[in-house]
C-alpha positions as CSV (number, residue, x, y, z in Angstrom):
1,M,0.0,0.0,0.0
2,H,1.3,3.5,-0.9
3,Y,1.2,6.3,1.6
4,D,1.7,10.1,1.4
5,Y,2.2,12.1,4.6
6,K,2.4,15.8,5.1
7,P,4.9,16.4,7.9
8,K,4.6,19.3,10.4
9,G,7.4,21.5,11.8
10,V,10.1,20.4,9.4
11,C,11.6,21.5,6.1
12,A,10.4,18.5,4.2
13,R,7.0,19.1,2.5
14,M,5.9,15.5,2.0
15,I,6.9,12.0,2.8
16,H,6.1,9.1,0.4
17,F,6.5,5.4,1.2
18,D,5.1,1.9,0.7
19,L,4.3,-0.8,3.2
20,D,4.1,-4.4,2.1
21,E,1.8,-7.1,3.5
22,N,4.4,-7.8,6.3
23,Q,4.5,-4.1,7.2
24,R,8.0,-3.6,5.8
25,V,8.9,-0.2,4.4
26,H,9.8,0.4,0.8
27,N,10.3,3.3,-1.7
28,V,10.7,6.1,0.9
29,S,11.2,9.5,-0.5
30,F,11.0,13.0,0.9
31,E,10.1,16.3,-0.9
32,G,12.2,19.1,0.4
33,G,14.4,19.0,3.5
34,C,18.1,18.1,3.7
35,N,18.5,16.2,0.4
36,G,21.6,14.1,1.3
37,N,20.5,13.1,4.8
38,L,17.0,12.2,3.6
39,K,18.3,10.1,0.8
40,A,20.5,8.3,3.3
41,I,17.5,7.7,5.6
42,S,15.5,6.3,2.6
43,K,18.3,3.8,1.9
44,L,18.8,2.8,5.5
45,V,15.1,2.1,6.1
46,E,14.4,0.1,2.9
47,G,13.0,-3.3,3.8
48,Q,12.9,-2.6,7.6
49,E,9.8,-3.4,9.7
50,A,7.7,-0.4,10.4
51,K,7.3,-1.0,14.1
52,N,11.1,-1.3,14.6
53,L,11.6,2.0,12.7
54,I,9.0,3.7,14.8
55,S,10.9,2.7,18.0
56,I,14.2,3.9,16.5
57,L,13.1,7.2,14.9
58,D,10.4,8.4,17.3
59,G,11.5,11.5,19.3
60,N,14.5,12.2,17.2
61,L,15.0,16.0,17.1
62,C,16.6,18.4,14.6
63,G,18.5,21.3,16.1
64,F,16.2,23.6,18.1
65,K,13.0,22.0,16.7
66,N,10.8,19.7,18.7
67,T,10.7,17.2,15.8
68,S,12.7,16.2,12.8
69,C,12.1,14.6,9.4
70,A,13.0,11.2,10.9
71,D,10.5,11.8,13.8
72,Q,7.8,12.9,11.3
73,F,8.5,9.7,9.3
74,S,7.8,7.7,12.5
75,K,4.5,9.6,12.9
76,A,3.6,8.7,9.3
77,L,4.4,5.0,10.0
78,Q,2.3,5.1,13.1
79,Q,-0.7,6.3,11.1
80,A,-0.1,3.7,8.4
81,I,0.0,0.6,10.6
């Protein structure tokens, strides 16, 4: 299943990803944000279990913000599963 998530409080404007029947993450992409870092996150999370990624990424902060693109991705995953 394909998902599109509009993050809040970060530079990225949109997060796109797929979840397979085993709730594994595929094809993650971010619109906007820190291009190099977000490409790296997309590669690192490929094929990983959504629940495991939520536990790793939830609460990760970016600088002075109370969230981050990784934290917002965990929120997107929480909504999807």
